[in-house]
C-alpha positions as CSV (number, residue, x, y, z in Angstrom):
1,M,-16.7,15.3,9.7
2,H,-16.6,15.3,13.4
3,E,-15.5,11.6,13.8
4,L,-11.8,12.4,13.5
5,S,-9.6,15.0,15.1
6,F,-7.9,17.7,13.1
7,G,-4.5,16.0,13.5
8,T,-5.9,12.7,12.2
9,W,-7.4,14.5,9.2
10,L,-4.2,16.2,8.6
11,I,-2.3,12.9,8.5
12,H,-5.0,11.3,6.3
13,I,-5.0,14.0,3.7
14,S,-1.3,14.6,3.6
15,S,-0.6,10.9,3.2
16,V,-2.9,10.7,0.2
17,I,-1.3,13.8,-1.3
18,E,2.2,12.4,-0.7
19,W,1.2,9.0,-2.2
20,I,-0.1,10.8,-5.4
21,F,3.1,12.9,-5.6
22,C,5.2,9.7,-5.2
23,I,3.3,8.0,-8.0
24,F,4.1,10.9,-10.3
25,V,7.8,11.1,-9.2
26,I,8.4,7.4,-9.6
27,N,6.7,7.5,-13.0
28,K,9.0,10.3,-14.0
29,I,12.0,8.4,-12.8
30,S,10.9,5.5,-15.0
31,T,11.4,7.5,-18.1
32,Y,15.2,7.3,-17.7
33,K,16.6,4.3,-19.6
34,K,18.1,2.3,-16.7
35,Y,15.0,2.8,-14.5
36,N,12.3,1.5,-16.9
37,L,11.1,-1.1,-14.4
38,F,10.0,1.6,-12.0
39,F,7.0,2.3,-14.2
40,W,5.5,-0.9,-12.8
41,L,6.1,0.3,-9.3
42,S,4.2,3.5,-10.0
43,I,1.3,1.5,-11.4
44,A,1.4,-0.9,-8.5
45,M,0.9,2.0,-6.1
46,V,-2.6,2.9,-7.5
47,P,-4.6,0.2,-5.7
48,N,-3.3,1.4,-2.3
49,L,-4.3,5.0,-3.3
50,I,-7.8,3.8,-4.1
51,G,-8.0,2.0,-0.7
52,A,-7.0,5.3,1.0
53,M,-9.6,7.2,-0.9
54,C,-12.3,4.6,0.3
55,A,-11.2,5.2,3.9
56,I,-11.2,9.0,3.6
57,T,-14.6,8.9,1.9
58,W,-16.1,6.9,4.7
59,H,-14.7,9.3,7.3
60,I,-16.0,12.3,5.3
61,Y,-19.5,11.0,5.7
62,D,-19.1,10.5,9.4
63,N,-18.6,6.7,9.2
64,Q,-22.2,6.1,8.3
65,D,-23.4,2.4,8.5
66,V,-24.9,2.6,5.0
67,L,-21.4,3.2,3.6
68,Y,-19.7,0.4,5.6
69,G,-19.0,-1.4,2.3
70,L,-16.2,1.2,1.8
71,V,-14.3,-0.4,4.7
72,T,-14.5,-3.7,2.9
73,L,-13.3,-2.1,-0.3
74,Q,-10.5,-0.4,1.5
75,G,-9.3,-3.7,2.8
76,I,-9.6,-5.4,-0.6
77,F,-7.7,-2.6,-2.3
78,T,-5.0,-2.6,0.4
79,F,-4.5,-6.3,-0.1
80,I,-4.3,-5.9,-3.9
81,G,-2.0,-2.9,-3.6
82,N,0.4,-4.6,-1.2
83,S,0.5,-7.7,-3.5
84,T,1.2,-5.6,-6.6
85,L,3.8,-3.6,-4.8
86,A,5.5,-6.8,-3.8
87,L,5.5,-8.1,-7.4
88,A,6.8,-4.8,-8.7
89,A,9.6,-4.9,-6.1
90,I,10.5,-8.4,-7.1
91,K,10.6,-7.4,-10.7
92,I,12.9,-4.5,-10.0
93,F,15.1,-6.6,-7.8
94,R,15.5,-9.2,-10.5
95,G,16.0,-6.5,-13.0
96,T,14.2,-8.4,-15.8
97,E,12.7,-6.2,-18.5
98,T,9.9,-7.7,-20.5
99,Y,9.7,-6.6,-24.1
100,E,6.5,-7.3,-26.0
């Protein structure tokens, strides 16, 4: 794990922990009646978390070329995550609840 400095590792790991914590907090907030739409925001955050895990895994193994596919996966999950976050934000902004 010599590829990154201690400070960079600290930021990477703390960001992932913070993201996981935020998912749980937003999910808890969604249990209140007037914040039901926030459930979708917490779900929309998961692809970005997966992308971050791909990046950290690649760094843990010293950025080996054989694992370069993780970089591609990270980019794909970041794109999907940003898209789902945008859709969740639009849904919250509009305030439309879908009942099935």
